[in-house]
N, C-alpha and C positions, 0 to 999 in steps of 0.2 A: 233512728229517726222517728219522731212522734207524728202520728196521723191525727192532727188536731180536729179535723172534720168528723172522723169516726168517734173520737172521744166526746166531743160536744153533743153529737147525736145520741149516743148511749147515755150520757149523763142526764140529758133532758128526759129521755124515756123512762129511766129507772127512778129518777128523783120524783117523778109524778106518781110512781107506785110505792114510794117509801122504801126503795131498795138501795143498798150500798153497793157501789161499783168498785171492784178491786181489780186493778191493772196488774196482770201477771207479767212480772218483769224479769223472769229467769233468763239468763245469758245476755241481758241487755246492759249496756254500760251505765254507770252512775249518771253520766250527762243526760241520757234519755229520761231517766227517772226524775232528775232535777227539773228537766223541761216540763214534764207532765205535772210535777209538784207545783211549779210556778203557775200553771193553769188552774190549780185548785184541787188536784187529786191528792188524797192523803192515804188511801189504802192500797198496798202493793203486796203481791203474792210471789213467793220464791219456792223453788223446788229443792235447792241444794243448800245444806247447812253452812258449809264453809263460805260459799258465795254470799249468802244472806248475812253472815256475821261480818264479813268485810264491808258490804254495802252499808250496813247499819252504822259503822264508824265513819263513813264518808258523807252521809246524807243527813238532812235535818232531823232533829230529835223527835219532832211531833208526827213523823210518819208512823202509821199503824201497819206493822209487818205481819203478814199471814204466811204460815208455812203450809204448803199444799203438796209437798212431795212425800215419798215414803220415808218415814223417820225411824232411824235406829236408836235404840235406847242409850247407847254410849255417847250419842251426840246431842242429847237433849240439853245437857249442861251448857252448850255453846250458845243456845238461843234463849234459855230460860230467863235471863235477866231482863229481856226486852220484848219478847214475842207477844203479839196482840191476840192471835188466835191460831191454834194448831188444828188443821182440818182433817188429819189423817190418822187418828187413833184406831188401831186395828187389833189391839190385844189389851187384856187387863194388866199384863206385865208392863207395857208401855205407859199405861195410865198411872200406875204406881210410881214409875220412874219420873214422870212429869211432876207428880205431886212432890216427890222427894226434892227435885231440883227447884221447884217453886218455893218450897219451904225454906231452902237455903238462901233464897233471894228475897225472902219475906214478902211474898206476893201470891196472888191467886192467878192461875193460868186457865183461860177458857179453852175448851176443846170441842171438837165434833167427832162423833163416831163414824168411821167410814164404812158404808154399806156396799157390798158387792152387788151391782145390778147389771153389769155388762156381760157380754159373751166372749170376752177376750181374756186369755190366761195371764196376760201381762199386767192386768189390773189387780190391785190389792183390795182387801175389805172383808167384812164379816157378813154372814147371812143372818136372817131374822132370828133364828134360834141362838146363834152365837152372841148376838147383841143382847138378847134377853138374859142369857147367862151372865154376860159381863155386867149388866145392870143389877142383877141380883147380887153379885160380888161387891159391886160399888155401894149398893144400899146397905149391905151387911157391914161394910167397913168404912162407912161414911165419916165416922168420928176421926178416923186415922187418915182420911183423904180430904182434909179441909182446904188444901191449897190447889186443888184442881176442880174445875167446874164443868160438867158436861152440859153443853148448851143446845145440842141438836144433832142432826145427821148430815152427812155429806155423801153424795153418790156420783160416780163418774160413769157416764154413758159410753156405749160402744162408739168407736170412730167409724161412723157410717153416714151415708146420705139417705138411708131408709127412714122416712118419716114415721112409719108405723112402728118400727122397732124402737126408735127414740121415745115415742109416745108410751109404748108398753113399759120400757125400762123406767122412765120417769114416773109413770103411774104407780108402779110397784113401790118406788121409794115414797111417793106421796101418800099412798095408802098405809104404809107401815108407820110413817111419821104421824099420820092422823090417829092411828091406833095408839101409839105411845102418848100422844097428846091427851088421850082420854084416861091415862093411867095416873099413878101418883107422882110420876116424874114431871118436872117442869121443863117443857121444850119451847124454846123461843126462836130457833133457827133451823131452817131447812135449806140445804144447799144442793143445787144441781150442777155438778162439775163435769163439763164436757171437754173432750179432747179433740182438737182440730188437727190431728196428724202432722203433716209437714209444715203447716202454717204456724209460725212461732209467735205471732202477735196475739195476745190473749186478753180477754175481757171477762171479768168474773163479777157476778152480782150476788152479794151476800143476802141470804133469805130467799132469793129467787133462782139463780142459776149461774153457770159459768159459760162464757162464750169465748172460744178460741178462733180468731179470724173474723172476717166480715164478708165472706163470699156466699156461695149457694148453701153450703152446710150450715153456716151461721144463720141464714134465713130460716132454715128448717128448725133449728134449735130454738131460735127466738120465738117463732110461731108457737112451738109447743110450750115454752115457758110462759109466754103471755096468756095462752089459753088455759093452762092447767094450774099454774103454781103461784102467780103473783098475788092471788087472793088469799093465800095461806096466812 
């Protein structure tokens, strides 16, 4: 079931900041996605390759699909023909495979590098040094990687109500993004990807942050995002 009131509120807030809202639709039926689509939503995020591939065939062609889950290299081929943005690149090997599958489909796939900022072992991602090494590899082989485009960073915060911890984790990502923006790499996207534990309704804002749920924890994260990151 679609919470129209929450969607309209978030859409207004983020539209005013030039932020794209991505509705995280994992495990949700195609009917719910269609309902939100009819309201005007076009960007949807999915965690599971098979589920995403199936929904892609059932829903309007102009939906912009975002992959936000952990991605295995052998499954890239299933989403390469249509994916709008892959948020979770955490190795150079995966980047090469995305380029390979994009080339087969005669297209360029946009990706984000996932930076590890949380204190939870269940989260994936690269630290600052690993990102710099990956970027060095990418720059050295750029002529062979013309079908993949690194657009920015994604970070997933710890699942906590602790406002200070959220602030510190986001600030770490923000600072590293700012550092990279001053290098020779062109960065246009900064993503703050927040996990709302048991609450499966999700809202994600491209360039600004991701919100899962709309209760107390959501309020903490929204405050941090509005204060720190929407001016990026």
